[in-house]
Backbone as a chain_set.jsonl record, in Angstrom:
{"seq": "MDPALARRLAWLREWAGLLDGAFRVPGTNVRFGWDPILGLVPGLGDLVAPVYAVAIIVTAAQLGVPRIVQVRMLLTAAVDLVVGAIPGVGDLFDFVWRANYRNMALLERYVRSPQPARRTDWLFVMTILAVLAIVAALPFVVLALLVQWLVQWTQ", "coords": {"N": [[3.06, 72.017, 153.92], [0.528, 71.011, 151.712], [0.888, 67.89, 150.077], [-0.139, 67.46, 147.45], [-0.481, 70.067, 146.561], [2.178, 70.915, 146.667], [3.281, 69.278, 144.657], [1.899, 70.247, 142.446], [2.769, 72.929, 142.358], [5.489, 72.458, 141.906], [5.343, 71.309, 139.369], [4.314, 73.49, 137.892], [6.428, 75.282, 138.299], [8.489, 73.919, 136.997], [7.576, 73.98, 134.331], [7.573, 76.749, 133.921], [10.302, 77.203, 134.012], [11.098, 75.734, 131.74], [9.821, 77.184, 129.708], [10.803, 79.799, 130.032], [13.531, 79.753, 130.787], [15.19, 77.594, 129.929], [17.531, 77.362, 128.46], [20.938, 78.506, 128.192], [22.807, 81.231, 127.047], [25.884, 80.601, 125.715], [28.795, 81.353, 127.606], [27.688, 83.482, 128.94], [25.365, 84.845, 131.378], [22.874, 84.954, 130.427], [19.675, 83.778, 129.963], [17.188, 81.843, 128.251], [14.093, 80.468, 127.1], [11.807, 77.966, 125.837], [9.66, 79.497, 125.025], [10.246, 81.948, 123.42], [11.364, 80.6, 121.25], [9.361, 78.84, 120.326], [7.64, 80.812, 119.635], [8.438, 81.594, 117.161], [7.195, 79.901, 115.451], [4.396, 80.198, 113.596], [1.236, 80.595, 115.107], [1.526, 78.277, 116.87], [3.396, 79.171, 118.837], [2.012, 81.327, 119.867], [0.072, 80.106, 121.271], [0.992, 78.369, 123.304], [2.137, 79.816, 125.558], [-0.136, 81.344, 126.595], [-1.799, 79.203, 127.434], [-0.316, 78.047, 129.495], [-0.225, 80.295, 131.173], [-2.906, 80.486, 131.922], [-3.092, 78.164, 133.477], [-1.476, 78.845, 135.688], [-2.848, 81.101, 136.684], [-5.385, 80.068, 137.271], [-4.653, 78.266, 139.268], [-3.74, 80.116, 141.163], [-6.165, 81.385, 141.772], [-7.583, 79.248, 142.904], [-6.089, 78.865, 145.169], [-6.592, 81.061, 146.646], [-5.197, 83.444, 146.296], [-4.792, 86.955, 146.558], [-7.2, 88.919, 144.766], [-6.35, 91.183, 143.312], [-3.72, 90.574, 142.832], [-4.074, 88.381, 141.201], [-5.186, 89.715, 139.03], [-2.979, 91.214, 138.337], [-1.296, 89.145, 137.497], [-2.759, 88.246, 135.309], [-2.67, 90.525, 133.654], [0.083, 90.631, 133.205], [0.396, 88.326, 131.674], [-1.248, 89.105, 129.555], [0.109, 91.312, 128.449], [2.35, 89.946, 127.544], [1.11, 88.331, 125.63], [-0.025, 90.217, 123.81], [2.167, 91.845, 122.95], [3.746, 89.773, 122.108], [2.441, 88.969, 119.835], [3.328, 90.539, 117.815], [5.201, 90.189, 115.009], [8.562, 89.076, 115.151], [9.424, 91.3, 116.898], [7.926, 90.535, 119.129], [9.021, 88.034, 119.744], [11.619, 88.718, 120.508], [10.931, 90.271, 122.693], [9.985, 88.335, 124.454], [12.351, 87.259, 125.443], [13.114, 89.097, 127.338], [10.865, 89.868, 128.938], [9.678, 87.57, 130.203], [7.209, 86.396, 131.235], [6.183, 84.072, 132.385], [7.981, 83.337, 134.442], [7.666, 85.629, 136.008], [4.935, 85.508, 136.798], [4.945, 83.07, 138.136], [6.651, 83.641, 140.257], [5.091, 85.524, 141.631], [2.913, 83.893, 142.379], [4.186, 81.949, 144.031], [5.171, 83.601, 146.046], [2.859, 84.406, 147.402], [1.828, 81.968, 148.147], [3.711, 80.85, 149.857], [3.753, 82.63, 152.032], [0.919, 83.674, 152.971], [-0.614, 86.78, 152.457], [-1.891, 90.155, 152.489], [-2.515, 91.973, 149.414], [0.212, 93.716, 147.932], [1.473, 97.104, 147.747], [2.917, 97.409, 145.413], [1.687, 95.578, 143.724], [-0.803, 96.769, 143.226], [0.141, 99.141, 142.059], [1.399, 98.178, 139.724], [-0.832, 97.09, 138.332], [-2.445, 99.386, 138.02], [-0.719, 100.978, 136.471], [-0.461, 99.451, 134.096], [-3.146, 99.461, 133.283], [-3.464, 102.205, 132.855], [-1.665, 102.609, 130.737], [-2.912, 100.98, 128.82], [-5.299, 102.428, 128.527], [-4.328, 104.796, 127.43], [-3.247, 103.823, 125.039], [-5.6, 102.898, 123.864], [-6.967, 105.309, 123.549], [-5.354, 106.729, 121.848], [-5.709, 106.325, 118.935], [-8.08, 107.82, 118.561], [-7.316, 110.386, 119.308], [-5.366, 110.893, 117.376], [-7.003, 110.754, 115.107], [-8.726, 112.944, 115.623], [-6.87, 115.051, 115.504], [-6.065, 114.767, 112.875], [-8.481, 115.31, 111.492], [-8.858, 117.958, 112.328], [-6.589, 119.111, 111.147], [-7.179, 118.636, 108.427], [-9.514, 120.204, 108.139], [-8.46, 122.783, 108.564], [-6.669, 122.844, 106.422], [-8.322, 122.751, 104.194], [-9.523, 125.207, 104.223]], "CA": [[2.332, 72.258, 152.686], [-0.172, 69.847, 151.181], [1.704, 67.247, 149.036], [-0.709, 67.688, 146.116], [-0.147, 71.45, 146.216], [3.619, 70.957, 146.412], [3.509, 68.681, 143.331], [1.371, 71.167, 141.432], [3.692, 74.06, 142.269], [6.717, 71.964, 141.284], [5.033, 71.149, 137.949], [4.23, 74.839, 137.322], [7.778, 75.841, 138.329], [9.24, 73.24, 135.947], [7.139, 74.519, 133.048], [8.071, 78.129, 133.825], [11.713, 77.081, 133.661], [11.203, 75.301, 130.347], [9.359, 78.239, 128.811], [11.534, 81.067, 130.168], [14.946, 79.694, 131.143], [15.738, 76.256, 129.69], [18.827, 77.414, 127.786], [21.817, 79.62, 128.545], [23.69, 81.666, 125.972], [27.238, 80.236, 126.159], [29.698, 82.414, 128.035], [26.945, 84.565, 129.592], [24.314, 84.418, 132.312], [21.608, 85.202, 129.745], [18.902, 82.552, 129.789], [15.934, 81.934, 127.519], [13.428, 79.172, 127.09], [11.088, 77.554, 124.644], [8.653, 80.485, 124.644], [10.616, 82.712, 122.223], [11.632, 79.682, 120.135], [8.059, 78.432, 119.802], [7.026, 82.012, 119.074], [8.819, 81.698, 115.757], [6.272, 79.055, 114.68], [3.088, 80.882, 113.607], [0.113, 79.902, 115.736], [1.937, 77.433, 117.99], [4.012, 79.984, 119.875], [1.014, 82.205, 120.468], [-0.874, 79.272, 121.999], [1.61, 77.712, 124.45], [2.257, 80.707, 126.72], [-1.425, 81.616, 127.231], [-2.306, 77.999, 128.114], [0.424, 77.971, 130.758], [-0.674, 81.419, 132.008], [-4.202, 80.106, 132.484], [-2.835, 77.183, 134.54], [-0.979, 79.561, 136.872], [-3.886, 81.988, 137.215], [-6.407, 79.204, 137.879], [-4.069, 77.791, 140.525], [-3.766, 81.249, 142.098], [-7.552, 81.58, 142.209], [-7.944, 78.137, 143.778], [-5.351, 78.996, 146.423], [-7.026, 82.259, 147.349], [-4.287, 84.577, 146.12], [-5.624, 88.158, 146.431], [-7.687, 89.158, 143.4], [-5.535, 92.177, 142.61], [-2.523, 89.857, 142.384], [-4.525, 87.604, 140.044], [-5.303, 90.676, 137.919], [-1.6, 91.514, 137.937], [-0.829, 87.987, 136.738], [-3.486, 88.266, 134.04], [-2.122, 91.606, 132.839], [1.423, 90.218, 132.794], [0.186, 87.398, 130.557], [-1.841, 89.852, 128.436], [1.201, 92.068, 127.818], [3.127, 88.946, 126.823], [0.325, 87.898, 124.472], [-0.194, 91.309, 122.847], [3.463, 92.185, 122.349], [4.194, 88.556, 121.444], [1.762, 88.825, 118.544], [4.042, 91.349, 116.822], [6.267, 89.344, 114.456], [9.942, 89.477, 115.417], [9.504, 92.086, 118.136], [7.365, 89.726, 120.204], [9.962, 86.981, 120.114], [12.681, 89.377, 121.275], [10.328, 90.702, 123.954], [9.91, 87.16, 125.329], [13.646, 87.078, 126.094], [13.237, 90.055, 128.432], [9.672, 89.962, 129.778], [9.591, 86.329, 130.975], [5.931, 86.443, 131.948], [5.971, 82.854, 133.157], [8.748, 83.486, 135.685], [7.054, 86.7, 136.799], [3.705, 85.018, 137.413], [5.29, 82.003, 139.079], [7.195, 84.301, 141.455], [3.948, 86.073, 142.365], [2.171, 82.781, 142.971], [4.954, 81.359, 145.128], [5.267, 84.571, 147.144], [1.62, 84.395, 148.174], [1.592, 80.625, 148.689], [4.634, 80.652, 150.994], [3.328, 83.424, 153.183], [-0.3, 84.41, 152.603], [-0.612, 88.163, 152.931], [-2.697, 91.008, 151.6], [-1.82, 92.489, 148.24], [1.195, 94.767, 148.199], [1.323, 98.353, 147.006], [3.477, 97.212, 144.071], [0.678, 94.885, 142.912], [-1.754, 97.803, 142.796], [0.852, 100.056, 141.171], [1.56, 97.504, 138.436], [-2.139, 97.008, 137.681], [-2.866, 100.737, 137.625], [0.155, 101.418, 135.387], [-0.847, 98.742, 132.874], [-4.453, 99.975, 132.874], [-3.256, 103.547, 132.306], [-1.052, 102.446, 129.414], [-3.963, 100.476, 127.934], [-6.225, 103.533, 128.253], [-3.638, 105.707, 126.513], [-3.176, 103.149, 123.739], [-6.959, 102.877, 123.314], [-7.363, 106.674, 123.2], [-4.439, 107.275, 120.848], [-6.291, 106.46, 117.593], [-9.067, 108.897, 118.559], [-6.566, 111.64, 119.34], [-4.778, 111.052, 116.043], [-8.108, 111.052, 114.204], [-9.155, 114.318, 115.875], [-5.833, 115.939, 114.966], [-6.136, 114.67, 111.419], [-9.676, 116.053, 111.063], [-8.561, 119.376, 112.545], [-5.636, 119.499, 110.113], [-7.903, 118.655, 107.151], [-10.394, 121.366, 108.143], [-7.613, 123.954, 108.368], [-6.048, 122.764, 105.11], [-9.335, 123.024, 103.168], [-10.014, 126.598, 104.316]], "C": [[1.731, 70.928, 152.213], [0.669, 69.218, 150.053], [1.174, 67.466, 147.612], [-0.39, 69.106, 145.644], [1.335, 71.572, 145.884], [3.943, 70.379, 145.035], [3.043, 69.628, 142.225], [2.291, 72.368, 141.243], [4.999, 73.649, 141.605], [6.511, 71.815, 139.771], [4.993, 72.516, 137.259], [5.615, 75.481, 137.244], [8.628, 75.231, 137.204], [8.872, 73.793, 134.563], [7.581, 75.969, 132.862], [9.541, 78.119, 133.425], [11.915, 76.668, 132.211], [10.856, 76.435, 129.385], [10.235, 79.491, 128.858], [13.037, 80.936, 130.422], [15.628, 78.369, 130.896], [17.163, 76.285, 129.136], [19.615, 78.632, 128.257], [22.677, 79.94, 127.337], [25.121, 81.396, 126.456], [28.095, 81.455, 126.488], [29.013, 83.584, 128.721], [26.024, 83.971, 130.658], [22.929, 84.623, 131.719], [20.914, 83.872, 129.482], [17.652, 82.85, 128.967], [15.34, 80.538, 127.466], [12.733, 78.891, 125.772], [10.093, 78.6, 124.159], [9.076, 81.304, 123.423], [10.913, 81.816, 121.016], [10.321, 79.256, 119.494], [7.328, 79.61, 119.168], [7.363, 82.215, 117.607], [7.906, 80.866, 114.854], [4.893, 79.701, 114.733], [1.99, 80.002, 114.207], [0.519, 79.112, 116.967], [2.483, 78.263, 119.146], [3.023, 80.878, 120.591], [-0.009, 81.42, 121.285], [-0.289, 78.724, 123.295], [1.631, 78.601, 125.687], [0.905, 81.024, 127.358], [-2.015, 80.401, 127.96], [-1.618, 77.846, 129.463], [-0.026, 79.095, 131.706], [-2.013, 81.102, 132.662], [-4.003, 79.117, 133.634], [-2.359, 77.873, 135.817], [-2.094, 80.395, 137.506], [-5.014, 81.184, 137.859], [-5.897, 78.673, 139.217], [-4.091, 78.906, 141.568], [-5.173, 81.477, 142.64], [-7.968, 80.483, 143.194], [-7.263, 78.243, 145.14], [-5.71, 80.262, 147.194], [-6.04, 83.409, 147.307], [-5.16, 85.823, 145.939], [-5.97, 88.472, 144.979], [-6.84, 90.17, 142.636], [-4.244, 91.537, 142.102], [-2.876, 88.985, 141.182], [-4.675, 88.507, 138.822], [-3.908, 91.038, 137.415], [-1.037, 90.368, 137.09], [-1.472, 87.961, 135.347], [-2.935, 89.347, 133.112], [-0.704, 91.294, 132.366], [1.333, 89.277, 131.594], [-0.367, 88.125, 129.336], [-0.777, 90.669, 127.705], [2.049, 91.114, 126.987], [2.414, 88.52, 125.544], [0.252, 88.988, 123.402], [1.129, 91.656, 122.169], [4.01, 90.968, 121.588], [3.568, 88.348, 120.083], [2.433, 89.644, 117.444], [5.219, 90.522, 116.298], [7.657, 89.926, 114.722], [10.1, 90.184, 116.743], [9.02, 91.251, 119.325], [8.304, 88.64, 120.674], [11.134, 87.552, 120.909], [12.176, 89.807, 122.651], [10.26, 89.542, 124.945], [11.22, 86.886, 126.056], [13.753, 87.933, 127.352], [12.085, 89.965, 129.428], [9.503, 88.766, 130.7], [8.349, 86.281, 131.862], [5.709, 85.225, 132.833], [6.724, 82.894, 134.482], [8.112, 84.532, 136.595], [5.814, 86.183, 137.54], [3.978, 83.91, 138.422], [5.844, 82.6, 140.373], [6.07, 84.91, 142.296], [3.175, 84.966, 143.073], [2.912, 82.215, 144.176], [5.076, 82.305, 146.32], [4.019, 84.506, 148.018], [1.277, 83.02, 148.72], [2.458, 80.397, 149.917], [4.187, 81.41, 152.235], [2.112, 84.253, 152.777], [-0.319, 85.785, 153.265], [-1.513, 88.983, 152.027], [-1.849, 91.489, 150.427], [-0.886, 93.627, 148.64], [0.884, 95.999, 147.36], [1.85, 98.193, 145.584], [2.504, 96.469, 143.155], [-0.317, 95.895, 142.359], [-1.101, 98.751, 141.796], [1.024, 99.447, 139.777], [0.246, 97.489, 137.672], [-2.577, 98.383, 137.192], [-2.016, 101.262, 136.466], [-0.239, 100.759, 134.071], [-2.194, 99.252, 132.371], [-4.333, 101.374, 132.28], [-2.641, 103.48, 130.91], [-2.089, 101.947, 128.409], [-4.955, 101.577, 127.571], [-5.607, 104.516, 127.26], [-3.587, 105.101, 125.113], [-4.552, 103.119, 123.079], [-7.386, 104.265, 122.847], [-6.528, 107.248, 122.052], [-5.044, 107.363, 119.445], [-7.312, 107.599, 117.497], [-8.394, 110.26, 118.568], [-5.959, 111.91, 117.966], [-5.863, 111.413, 115.032], [-8.586, 112.498, 114.378], [-8.148, 115.316, 115.318], [-5.843, 115.933, 113.444], [-7.329, 115.435, 110.858], [-9.43, 117.551, 111.201], [-7.606, 119.884, 111.457], [-6.321, 119.595, 108.745], [-8.828, 119.862, 107.042], [-9.586, 122.636, 107.888], [-7.022, 123.988, 106.962], [-7.047, 123.116, 103.99], [-9.835, 124.455, 103.211], [-9.14, 127.542, 103.576]], "O": [[2.357, 69.872, 152.309], [1.119, 69.936, 149.161], [1.957, 67.637, 146.677], [-0.068, 69.322, 144.475], [1.705, 72.253, 144.929], [4.785, 70.922, 144.32], [3.709, 69.784, 141.202], [2.564, 72.78, 140.115], [5.56, 74.414, 140.821], [7.396, 72.154, 138.986], [5.562, 72.69, 136.181], [5.946, 76.14, 136.258], [9.39, 75.935, 136.543], [9.746, 74.041, 133.733], [7.928, 76.369, 131.751], [9.975, 78.925, 132.601], [12.798, 77.189, 131.53], [11.524, 76.619, 128.368], [10.397, 80.171, 127.845], [13.758, 81.924, 130.285], [16.581, 78.042, 131.605], [17.918, 75.332, 129.324], [19.046, 79.645, 128.663], [23.212, 79.044, 126.684], [25.524, 81.911, 127.499], [28.117, 82.444, 125.755], [29.665, 84.574, 129.053], [25.926, 82.754, 130.809], [21.924, 84.483, 132.416], [21.478, 82.966, 128.868], [17.129, 83.964, 128.987], [16.016, 79.551, 127.755], [13.032, 79.494, 124.742], [9.718, 78.588, 122.987], [8.319, 81.354, 122.453], [10.728, 82.241, 119.875], [10.176, 79.301, 118.272], [6.499, 79.43, 118.275], [6.655, 82.926, 116.893], [7.846, 81.091, 113.645], [4.278, 79.752, 115.799], [1.844, 78.83, 113.859], [-0.099, 79.27, 118.021], [2.082, 78.079, 120.295], [3.172, 81.157, 121.781], [-0.872, 82.019, 121.927], [-1.003, 78.621, 124.293], [1.186, 78.181, 126.755], [0.805, 80.975, 128.584], [-2.662, 80.56, 128.995], [-2.269, 77.548, 130.464], [-0.187, 78.867, 132.904], [-2.223, 81.42, 133.833], [-4.677, 79.221, 134.659], [-2.798, 77.517, 136.911], [-2.26, 80.39, 138.726], [-5.543, 81.588, 138.894], [-6.646, 78.639, 140.193], [-4.426, 78.664, 142.728], [-5.349, 81.734, 143.831], [-8.625, 80.759, 144.197], [-7.795, 77.77, 146.144], [-5.182, 80.5, 148.28], [-6.047, 84.263, 148.194], [-6.17, 85.761, 145.238], [-5.143, 88.313, 144.081], [-6.639, 90.02, 141.431], [-3.733, 91.923, 141.05], [-2.082, 88.859, 140.25], [-4.332, 88.111, 137.708], [-3.687, 91.152, 136.209], [-0.377, 90.608, 136.079], [-0.81, 87.69, 134.345], [-2.754, 89.108, 131.918], [-0.33, 91.653, 131.249], [2.085, 89.407, 130.628], [-0.001, 87.803, 128.206], [-0.765, 90.712, 126.475], [2.424, 91.432, 125.858], [3.044, 88.368, 124.498], [0.446, 88.709, 122.219], [1.193, 91.75, 120.943], [4.657, 91.117, 120.551], [4.117, 87.619, 119.257], [2.133, 89.457, 116.265], [6.131, 90.192, 117.057], [7.888, 91.121, 114.538], [10.832, 89.718, 117.617], [9.632, 91.264, 120.393], [8.379, 88.352, 121.868], [11.589, 86.938, 121.874], [12.896, 89.719, 123.645], [10.453, 89.741, 126.144], [11.213, 86.344, 127.161], [14.405, 87.541, 128.32], [12.313, 89.983, 130.638], [9.208, 88.945, 131.882], [8.442, 86.144, 133.082], [5.115, 85.331, 133.906], [6.177, 82.531, 135.523], [8.031, 84.341, 137.808], [5.663, 86.392, 138.744], [3.307, 83.827, 139.451], [5.537, 82.115, 141.462], [6.091, 84.824, 143.524], [2.826, 85.103, 144.246], [2.313, 82.023, 145.235], [5.083, 81.863, 147.468], [4.119, 84.547, 149.244], [0.504, 82.917, 149.672], [2.002, 79.821, 150.905], [4.24, 80.889, 153.349], [2.246, 85.381, 152.302], [-0.074, 85.926, 154.464], [-1.858, 88.553, 150.926], [-0.621, 91.414, 150.458], [-1.166, 94.39, 149.564], [0.129, 95.936, 146.39], [1.298, 98.774, 144.649], [2.492, 96.701, 141.947], [-0.637, 95.879, 141.17], [-1.717, 99.124, 140.797], [0.818, 100.124, 138.77], [0.21, 97.835, 136.491], [-3.033, 98.518, 136.057], [-2.542, 101.923, 135.57], [-0.339, 101.431, 133.044], [-2.371, 99.456, 131.17], [-5.019, 101.698, 131.311], [-3.052, 104.21, 130.008], [-2.143, 102.431, 127.278], [-5.404, 101.65, 126.428], [-6.286, 105.007, 126.358], [-3.851, 105.784, 124.123], [-4.66, 103.296, 121.866], [-8.096, 104.385, 121.849], [-6.974, 108.166, 121.364], [-4.904, 108.406, 118.806], [-7.399, 108.267, 116.467], [-8.857, 111.187, 117.904], [-6.033, 113.029, 117.457], [-5.658, 112.288, 114.19], [-8.824, 113.195, 113.392], [-8.536, 116.321, 114.723], [-5.654, 116.969, 112.807], [-7.199, 116.134, 109.854], [-9.755, 118.323, 110.299], [-7.805, 120.971, 110.914], [-6.069, 120.535, 107.99], [-8.922, 120.478, 105.98], [-9.988, 123.473, 107.08], [-6.891, 125.062, 106.376], [-6.671, 123.7, 102.974], [-10.528, 124.875, 102.284], [-9.409, 128.743, 103.554]]}, "num_chains": 1, "name": "protein.A"}
């Protein structure tokens, strides 16, 4: 492996560890990092994770990781960003989701042994897109039901 690439991957791996697993809850194997802690600071927490996500995704693009895997990485970061924006819930979600570890694992898998995208990559992307479509359509469905109810109620 190219030494510059090895250093870059080591740097990304170190930051993923800091953001997602720097601390251990005493007496357990539960780990968490700076991401949920920084998330408690308005504005700052919502900025750190996306900047790191961009670094991983740009690295993946430069290394020729399959585009569908890059989309998967982007969606993983987007879920982290959207749910993370919900006060309280987002910080708890960061303990479980660990988007940085997820994306780093994807990057390292394709760097160690370049291969075509896996079925799970496509499945993840399609599932997230389906959920996003449902979430986007939900307000329209609720509005239609509300209008229908109002029409029936006024008759």
